[in-house]
C-alpha positions in Angstrom: -7.9 7.7 21.9 -5.1 10.1 21.2 -5.4 11.6 17.7 -2.3 13.0 16.0 -2.2 16.0 13.8 1.1 17.5 12.6 0.7 21.1 11.5 3.9 20.7 9.4 1.7 18.7 6.9 0.3 22.0 5.8 3.9 23.3 5.2 4.2 27.0 4.6 1.2 27.2 2.3 -1.0 30.3 2.8 -4.1 29.9 4.9 -7.2 30.5 2.9 -10.6 31.6 4.2 -13.0 28.7 4.0 -16.0 30.8 3.0 -14.1 32.4 0.2 -12.9 29.1 -1.2 -16.4 27.5 -0.9 -18.0 30.5 -2.7 -15.4 30.4 -5.5 -15.9 26.6 -6.1 -19.7 26.8 -5.9 -19.5 29.5 -8.6 -16.8 27.9 -10.7 -18.1 24.3 -10.6 -21.9 24.5 -10.4 -23.6 21.2 -9.6 -20.6 19.5 -8.0 -21.2 18.1 -4.5 -19.3 20.2 -2.0 -19.4 19.2 1.7 -18.4 21.8 4.3 -20.4 21.2 7.5 -18.5 19.4 10.3 -20.9 16.5 10.5 -20.5 15.9 6.7 -16.7 16.2 6.8 -16.2 13.8 9.7 -16.4 10.5 7.7 -13.5 11.7 5.6 -11.1 12.6 8.4 -8.8 9.6 7.9 -8.0 6.7 5.8 -7.3 3.1 7.1 -4.7 4.5 9.5 -7.2 5.9 11.9 -4.7 7.1 14.5 -4.2 10.2 12.3 -7.3 12.3 11.8 -7.8 15.8 10.3 -11.0 17.5 9.2 -10.5 18.9 5.7 -11.6 22.4 4.8 -13.9 21.1 2.1 -14.7 17.7 0.5 -15.5 17.7 -3.2 -17.3 14.7 -4.9 -17.2 15.4 -8.7 -19.3 13.5 -11.2 -17.4 14.1 -14.4 -13.9 15.0 -15.5 -14.7 18.6 -16.5 -15.6 19.2 -12.8 -12.3 17.6 -11.7 -10.3 19.8 -14.2 -12.1 23.0 -13.2 -11.7 22.2 -9.5 -8.0 21.7 -9.9 -7.5 24.9 -11.8 -9.3 26.8 -9.2 -7.2 25.2 -6.4 -4.1 26.2 -8.4 -5.3 29.8 -8.8 -6.3 30.1 -5.1 -3.2 28.4 -3.8 -5.4 25.8 -2.0 -3.8 22.3 -1.6 -5.7 19.3 -2.9 -5.6 15.7 -1.5 -7.1 12.9 -3.6 -9.0 10.1 -1.9 -10.3 6.8 -3.4 -11.9 4.2 -1.2 -10.1 5.3 1.9 -8.6 1.8 2.6 -4.9 3.0 2.6 -2.8 2.3 5.7 -0.2 5.0 5.7 -2.2 8.2 5.9 -1.7 9.0 2.2 -5.2 10.3 1.9 -5.1 12.2 5.2 -6.8 15.5 4.5 -5.4 18.9 5.3 -7.1 21.6 7.5 -6.4 24.1 4.8 -7.1 21.9 1.8 -9.7 20.4 -0.4 -10.2 16.6 -0.3 -11.0 15.4 -3.8 -12.9 12.2 -3.6 -12.9 10.1 -6.8 -15.2 7.3 -5.7 -18.0 8.2 -8.2 -15.7 7.4 -11.1 -16.5 3.7 -10.8 -17.2 2.5 -14.4 -15.4 -0.3 -16.2 -15.1 1.3 -19.6 -14.0 -1.7 -21.7 -12.8 -5.3 -21.3 -10.9 -6.4 -24.4 -10.4 -10.2 -24.2 -8.3 -10.3 -27.4 -5.8 -7.7 -26.2 -6.2 -9.0 -22.6 -6.7 -5.5 -21.2 -9.4 -3.6 -19.2 -9.9 0.1 -19.3 -11.3 1.4 -16.1 -12.0 4.6 -14.1 -10.0 5.1 -10.8 -12.9 4.4 -8.5 -13.4 0.8 -9.7 -12.8 -1.8 -7.0 -9.9 -4.0 -7.5 -12.0 -7.2 -7.3 -14.6 -5.8 -9.7 -12.0 -5.9 -12.5 -11.5 -9.7 -12.1 -15.3 -10.2 -11.9 -15.8 -8.3 -15.2 -13.0 -10.3 -16.8 -14.1 -13.7 -15.5 -16.5 -14.6 -18.3 -13.5 -14.4 -20.7 -11.4 -16.7 -18.5 -9.2 -13.7 -17.5 -8.4 -11.9 -14.2 -6.4 -9.0 -12.8 -3.4 -10.4 -10.8 -2.6 -7.9 -8.0 -4.8 -8.8 -5.1 -4.3 -6.8 -1.9 -6.1 -8.1 1.1 -8.5 -5.2 0.8 -9.3 -6.0 -2.8 -13.1 -6.3 -2.2 -13.1 -2.6 -1.3 -10.0 -0.8 -2.4 -10.0 1.2 -5.7 -7.7 0.7 -8.6 -6.8 4.4 -8.5 -5.6 4.0 -4.9 -3.7 0.8 -6.0 -1.8 3.0 -8.6 -1.1 5.7 -6.0 0.4 3.2 -3.6 1.7 0.6 -6.1 -0.3 -2.1 -4.3 0.7 -5.7 -4.3 -1.0 -8.7 -2.8 -0.5 -12.4 -2.1 0.2 -13.2 -5.7 2.7 -10.4 -6.5 5.7 -12.7 -6.1 5.0 -14.3 -9.5 2.7 -11.8 -11.2 4.1 -8.5 -9.9 2.9 -5.3 -8.3 0.5 -2.8 -9.7 3.4 -1.2 -11.7 3.9 -4.5 -13.6 0.2 -4.8 -14.5 -0.7 -1.2 -15.6 -0.1 -0.4 -19.2 -1.5 3.1 -19.6 -2.7 5.9 -17.3 -4.5 9.2 -18.0 -4.2 12.0 -15.4 -4.8 15.6 -14.8 -2.2 18.0 -13.4 -3.1 20.6 -10.8 -3.3 23.1 -13.7 -6.0 20.9 -15.4 -3.7 19.7 -18.1 -4.5 16.2 -19.4 -1.5 13.8 -19.7 -1.4 10.2 -21.1 1.4 8.0 -19.9 2.3 4.6 -21.2 0.7 2.7 -24.0 -1.4 -0.3 -24.9 1.5 -1.4 -27.1 4.5 -3.3 -25.7 6.4 -0.1 -25.2 5.9 3.7 -25.2 8.3 6.4 -26.4 10.2 8.6 -24.1 11.0 8.4 -20.4 9.1 5.7 -18.4 6.9 8.2 -16.6 4.2 5.5 -16.1 6.5 3.8 -13.6 6.9 7.1 -11.9 3.2 7.6 -11.4 2.8 4.1 -9.8 3.5 4.7 -6.1 3.5 8.5 -6.4 0.8 8.8 -3.7 -1.3 11.5 -5.4 1.6 14.0 -5.4 2.1 14.4 -9.2 -1.4 14.3 -10.7 -4.9 13.0 -10.4 -5.4 9.6 -12.1 -8.6 9.6 -14.2 -8.3 6.4 -16.3 -6.3 3.2 -16.1 -5.6 0.5 -18.6 -4.6 -2.8 -16.9 -3.2 -6.0 -18.1 -5.4 -9.1 -17.7 -4.0 -12.6 -17.4 -5.6 -16.0 -18.3 -6.7 -18.0 -15.3 -4.2 -20.8 -14.6 -5.3 -24.3 -15.6 -4.5 -25.6 -12.2 -3.7 -24.1 -8.8 -2.8 -26.1 -5.7 -1.8 -24.9 -2.2 0.6 -26.5 0.3 0.4 -25.6 4.0 3.6 -26.3 5.9 3.8 -26.2 9.7 7.0 -25.3 11.6 7.8 -25.4 15.3 10.4 -22.7 14.8 9.8 -19.3 13.1 13.4 -19.0 11.9 13.1 -22.4 10.1 10.0 -21.1 8.3 11.9 -18.0 7.3 14.8 -20.0 5.9 12.4 -22.3 4.0 11.2 -19.3 2.0 14.6 -18.6 0.6 15.2 -22.3 0.0 12.1 -22.6 -2.1 13.2 -19.8 -4.4 16.7 -21.0 -4.5 15.4 -24.4 -5.8 14.1 -22.6 -8.9 10.4 -22.8 -7.8 8.4 -19.6 -8.3 5.1 -20.0 -6.4 2.0 -18.0 -7.4 1.9 -17.0 -3.7 4.2 -17.7 -0.7 2.8 -16.4 2.6 3.9 -16.8 6.2 2.0 -16.4 9.5 3.4 -16.8 13.0 1.6 -18.4 16.0 -0.3 -15.3 17.1 -1.7 -14.7 13.6 -2.4 -18.4 13.1 -4.6 -18.6 16.3 -6.4 -15.4 15.4 -7.2 -16.5 11.9 -8.2 -20.0 12.9 -10.6 -18.7 15.6 -12.1 -16.3 13.0 -12.3 -18.4 9.8 -11.8 -22.0 11.0 -9.5 -22.7 8.0 -8.0 -25.8 9.6 -4.8 -24.1 10.6 -2.5 -26.0 13.1 -2.8 -23.7 16.1 0.1 -25.3 17.9 2.6 -24.4 15.2 5.1 -21.6 15.6 4.7 -20.6 12.0 3.0 -21.8 8.8 3.8 -21.2 5.1 1.1 -21.2 2.4 2.7 -22.0 -0.9 0.5 -21.9 -4.0 1.8 -23.4 -7.3 -0.2 -22.7 -10.5 0.1 -23.3 -14.2 -0.3 -26.5 -16.3 -1.5 -29.5 -14.3 1.6 -31.7 -14.8 4.0 -28.8 -13.9 2.0 -27.9 -10.8 2.1 -31.5 -9.6 5.9 -31.6 -10.1 6.4 -28.2 -8.4 4.2 -29.3 -5.4 6.3 -32.4 -4.9 9.5 -30.3 -5.2 8.3 -27.6 -2.8 7.2 -30.3 -0.3 10.7 -31.8 -0.3 12.3 -28.4 0.2 10.1 -27.5 3.1 10.5 -30.8 4.8 14.3 -30.5 4.5 14.0 -27.0 6.0 12.4 -28.5 9.1 8.6 -28.6 8.4 6.9 -30.9 10.8 3.9 -31.3 8.5 3.1 -30.4 4.9 -0.6 -30.6 3.9 -2.0 -30.1 0.4 -5.5 -28.7 0.0 -7.8 -31.6 -1.0 -9.9 -29.6 -3.4 -10.8 -26.1 -4.5 -13.0 -25.5 -1.5 -10.2 -26.2 0.9 -7.7 -24.2 -1.2 -10.1 -21.2 -0.9 -10.4 -21.8 2.8 -6.6 -21.8 3.3 -6.5 -18.4 1.5 -9.5 -17.1 3.4 -7.6 -17.4 6.6 -4.7 -15.5 5.3 -6.8 -12.8 3.6 -8.7 -12.3 6.8 -5.7 -12.3 9.1 -5.8 -8.5 9.7 -9.4 -8.3 10.9 -8.9 -11.6 12.8 -6.0 -10.1 14.8 -8.3 -7.1 15.4 -10.4 -9.4 17.6 -7.5 -10.0 19.9 -6.8 -6.3 20.8 -8.6 -3.0 21.0 -6.2 -1.6 18.4 -3.4 -2.7 16.1 -0.9 -1.0 14.0 -0.2 -2.6 10.6 3.4 -2.1 9.5 4.8 -2.6 6.0 8.4 -3.1 5.2 10.4 -5.1 2.7 13.6 -7.1 3.3 15.8 -9.5 1.3 14.5 -13.1 1.7 17.8 -14.2 3.2 17.3 -11.7 6.0 13.9 -13.1 7.1 15.1 -15.2 10.1 17.3 -12.4 11.4 14.6 -9.6 11.1 11.9 -11.8 12.6 14.3 -12.4 15.6 14.8 -8.6 15.8 11.0 -8.0 15.8 10.6 -10.5 18.7 13.3 -8.7 20.7 11.7 -5.3 20.0 8.3 -6.7 21.0 9.8 -7.7 24.4 11.5 -4.4 24.8 8.4 -2.3 24.2 6.1 -4.7 26.0 3.7 -5.0 23.0 2.6 -8.2 21.2 3.4 -8.4 17.5 1.6 -10.8 15.1 3.6 -11.5 11.9 1.6 -12.2 8.7 3.2 -11.3 5.4 4.1 -11.9 1.8 7.2 -14.0 2.5 8.1 -14.8 -1.1 9.1 -11.2 -1.8 10.1 -10.2 1.7 7.2 -7.8 2.2 6.5 -7.9 5.9 3.4 -6.8 7.7 4.0 -7.0 11.5 0.8 -6.2 13.4 1.5 -4.3 16.6 -1.2 -4.9 19.2 -2.0 -2.1 21.6 -4.7 -0.2 23.5 -4.9 3.5 22.5 -7.0 4.1 25.7 -4.0 3.4 27.8 -1.8 6.3 28.3 1.3 6.2 26.1 0.5 2.9 24.3 -0.1 4.5 20.9 3.2 6.4 21.1 4.9 3.2 22.2 3.4 1.3 19.2 4.6 4.0 16.9 8.1 3.9 18.3 8.2 0.1 17.9 6.9 0.4 14.4 9.6 2.9 13.5 12.3 0.6 15.0 11.0 -2.3 12.8 11.1 -0.2 9.7 14.7 0.9 10.5 15.6 -2.7 11.0 14.3 -3.4 7.5 16.5 -0.7 6.1 19.5 -2.0 8.1 18.9 -5.5 6.5 19.1 -4.0 3.0 15.4 -3.5 2.6 12.9 -0.7 2.3 10.4 1.0 4.7 7.5 0.1 2.4 6.5 -2.6 0.0 2.9 -1.7 -0.9 1.3 0.6 1.7 3.3 3.7 0.7 4.9 6.3 2.9 2.1 8.8 3.3 2.1 10.5 6.7 3.1 7.4 8.7 6.6 6.7 7.5 7.8 10.2 6.6 10.4 10.2 9.4 11.8 6.8 8.3 12.3 8.3 4.8 15.1 10.3 6.5 16.7 7.0 7.4 16.2 5.3 4.0 17.6 8.2 1.9 20.3 10.8 2.0 19.8 14.5 1.6 20.8 14.8 -2.0 18.4 12.0 -2.9 15.5 13.7 -1.0 16.4 16.9 -2.9 16.1 15.0 -6.2 12.7 13.7 -5.1 11.5 17.2 -4.4 12.7 18.3 -7.8 10.7 15.6 -9.5 7.6 16.7 -7.7 8.2 20.3 -8.6 8.3 19.4 -12.3 4.7 18.2 -12.1 3.5 20.5 -9.3 5.5 23.7 -9.0 3.4 25.2 -6.3 3.5 22.0 -4.2 -0.2 21.9 -3.7 -0.9 18.2 -4.5 -0.9 16.2 -1.3 1.8 18.4 0.4 3.6 17.1 3.5 3.4 13.5 2.5 5.9 10.9 1.2 9.0 13.1 0.9 10.2 14.8 4.1 11.8 18.2 4.1 15.5 18.3 4.9 14.6 20.4 8.0 12.3 17.7 9.2 15.0 15.1 8.8 17.4 17.2 10.7 14.8 17.6 13.5 14.3 13.8 13.4 18.1 13.4 13.8 18.5 11.3 10.7 19.7 13.8 8.0 22.6 12.4 6.0 24.9 15.1 4.7 28.3 15.0 3.0 31.2 16.5 5.0 28.8 18.3 7.3 27.2 20.4 4.5 23.9 20.3 2.8 24.1 19.9 -1.0 23.5 23.1 -3.0 23.1 25.3 0.0 22.2 28.2 -2.2 18.9 26.5 -3.4 15.7 27.0 -1.5 14.4 24.0 0.4 10.9 22.8 -0.3 
């Protein structure tokens, strides 16, 4: 398999001698686990985007916050970049290490510090698994709403870094809507507290800035999340369509009818067959597309919404609408959707999971564009995504052992993301930009906007040592990619240095 490494990730940072850095950290942070042999570094060479792999200089696994603070201050003093890693389930290369950097692994910070059922909050460390929060809150009839497909493994710190969503984010929001307070450390070891457990916090809304910042502004050390009461009732409808465009239009029709589902997911025929073969959820394998529409709340309201949603989907062209008979079948319907990614993985040696967001009204058009691009590039694409909020996850099937297929899959993925932008959407909904989409950032934003992003990062990290080379491209990179937007042929503020 071809493995990519782009040396521009390291930027213009000075190259440090590994032995010198190791000796300094061993002396400054005694007792902290430091990995430096190749066989020990190999498990940390990538995150969930395994096409990009880099061996870090060192891997640090601290046990307490004093060790984290000291490590950061030493990296700052030595000019050594630091990349933070949680569970490693990210899909955009956000936790991809650097050859000349320290990989700071926060997985040992896995304690749930407090569950307050009266305030409906939980205070947790960043290494706590997403699902573990709901498990801890369950005895109080509460749960944590954002539920990415990797929730059994992904960490809440990583969720904050990428502003993760999930199948229920249409009604209950992304991570940013469910986090109340964050503590973090800057690269200089300074402790910051952003947000509040009250309804509002004074000053600028820096808490929203941290959500989705991809480890570029600080290292999250504690998170207070909002818990919600479990709905009295939750019921799922599964609608089958013999036309993908009709299913796409039905999504907009449901929202336009004033119905706000707890979850509204779509899968096309390739994804349906893969999930059914894997989970045996009772999916209609002959359908061109299915919608899973979950309504939750008070029993009477749920029943009324189910009937209204059924009428809307039938009017949109659904050939069958089935309601889960009981809680067991409801769970089975969702199990098929939650396991769609690994299920598709059984159909191909490799797949490339994309993440873009579009307006709901553009679903039929963009799905048609994806089908055309699939034909052009000669690669199959399975579509499974959060239809309700337009967050698409096309899965590009390929074989990296075939010459040029990985590069073709990347090119197809880039075209899909650019189609999302052209439709009025975004290149990411919940996976982040990381290393994967940095070129498409040049398409999404103009040069003055990118310069502003760099200025925000510089306010938190003047030396540019936290996760450098990710998320925000340099203007030079955009010019090389051929997508630099300038005004009247000139860069803004040409007298200022470029990051």
